[in-house]
C-alpha positions as CSV (number, residue, x, y, z in Angstrom):
1,M,-5.2,-0.7,2.9
2,S,-1.9,-1.2,0.4
3,T,1.0,-3.2,1.3
4,A,2.9,-0.1,0.8
5,T,0.6,1.7,3.6
6,L,0.9,-1.4,6.2
7,N,4.9,-1.4,5.6
8,G,4.6,2.4,5.5
9,L,2.9,1.8,9.5
10,L,5.0,-1.1,10.8
11,E,8.5,0.8,9.6
12,Y,7.5,4.6,11.6
13,L,6.0,1.7,15.0
14,Y,9.2,0.2,14.5
15,G,10.7,3.7,15.1
16,T,9.0,5.0,17.3
17,L,8.1,2.3,20.2
18,S,9.8,0.4,21.9
19,P,10.3,-3.8,22.2
20,S,7.8,-3.9,25.5
21,N,5.4,-1.4,24.0
22,M,5.1,-3.3,20.3
23,R,4.4,-6.6,22.2
24,W,1.4,-4.0,24.3
25,V,-0.1,-3.0,20.8
26,G,0.7,-6.0,19.3
27,E,-1.1,-8.1,22.1
28,H,-4.0,-6.3,21.4
29,L,-4.7,-5.7,17.6
30,I,-4.4,-9.8,18.7
31,E,-7.3,-9.7,21.3
32,Y,-9.5,-7.0,19.1
33,A,-9.1,-9.0,15.9
34,K,-10.3,-12.4,17.8
35,R,-13.2,-10.5,18.8
36,V,-14.6,-8.8,15.5
37,T,-16.3,-11.3,13.6
38,P,-16.6,-11.3,9.5
39,E,-20.3,-11.6,10.4
40,E,-19.8,-8.0,12.0
41,T,-17.5,-6.8,9.3
42,L,-19.1,-8.3,6.3
43,Q,-22.9,-7.6,5.3
44,P,-24.1,-8.4,1.8
45,Y,-25.7,-5.6,-0.5
46,T,-29.8,-5.4,-1.0
47,K,-30.9,-6.4,-4.3
48,E,-31.7,-2.4,-4.6
49,E,-28.0,-1.7,-4.1
50,L,-26.6,-4.1,-6.5
51,L,-28.9,-2.7,-9.2
52,E,-27.9,0.7,-7.8
53,R,-23.9,-0.1,-7.8
54,A,-24.6,-1.4,-11.2
55,E,-26.0,1.8,-13.0
56,E,-23.3,3.7,-12.0
57,G,-21.0,1.8,-13.4
58,R,-22.6,2.2,-16.8
59,R,-22.7,6.3,-15.7
60,Q,-19.1,5.8,-15.1
61,I,-18.3,4.5,-18.3
62,A,-20.7,6.8,-20.4
63,M,-18.4,9.9,-19.2
64,G,-15.6,7.6,-19.9
65,N,-14.0,7.2,-16.2
66,Y,-12.8,3.4,-17.1
67,C,-10.0,1.7,-17.7
68,T,-8.7,-0.9,-19.6
69,S,-7.4,-4.8,-18.6
70,E,-4.3,-3.7,-19.3
71,E,-3.9,-0.7,-17.7
72,L,-5.9,-2.1,-14.6
73,F,-3.0,-5.3,-14.7
74,K,-0.4,-2.9,-14.9
75,E,-2.1,-1.1,-11.7
76,L,-2.6,-3.7,-10.1
77,F,1.7,-5.3,-10.5
78,E,3.1,-1.9,-9.5
79,E,1.1,-2.0,-6.3
80,F,1.4,-5.3,-5.4
81,E,4.9,-4.9,-6.2
82,I,5.0,-8.0,-9.0
83,D,6.9,-8.5,-12.1
84,S,5.3,-8.6,-15.5
85,D,8.1,-10.6,-16.7
86,K,7.3,-13.4,-14.4
87,V,4.2,-13.1,-15.0
88,E,4.3,-13.7,-18.7
89,A,6.4,-16.6,-18.3
90,W,3.4,-17.9,-15.9
91,D,1.4,-17.7,-18.3
92,K,3.5,-19.4,-21.1
93,E,4.0,-22.6,-18.7
94,L,0.7,-22.9,-18.2
95,E,-0.5,-22.7,-21.9
96,E,2.4,-24.8,-22.2
97,S,1.2,-27.4,-20.0
98,K,-2.5,-26.9,-21.6
99,T,-1.0,-27.7,-25.6
100,L,1.2,-30.9,-23.2
101,K,-2.5,-32.2,-21.4
102,K,-4.2,-32.4,-25.1
103,E,-1.2,-34.5,-26.8
104,A,-1.6,-36.5,-24.0
105,V,-5.1,-37.2,-24.9
């Protein structure tokens, strides 16, 4: 579930539940989350499932159903509300630090 969807759900709950109902819901969600372990919710893929997923990926690419890495990053930046200018600045800082490390050696 996306962050925007979760935030929308929270806003809805804030607007509809009383404080005591919020506490009740919160306590029950926490208790449920404690009971559900990752082993119960996550199952490894079988070899056959992995091969089928890879083949499906190849079929999708052959049909033109794919996006470029630029498109993917743009979508991720929008979904997680990341400023692309900040990422470019981080990339520049990383490259500069790599250059400084090489020069120091």
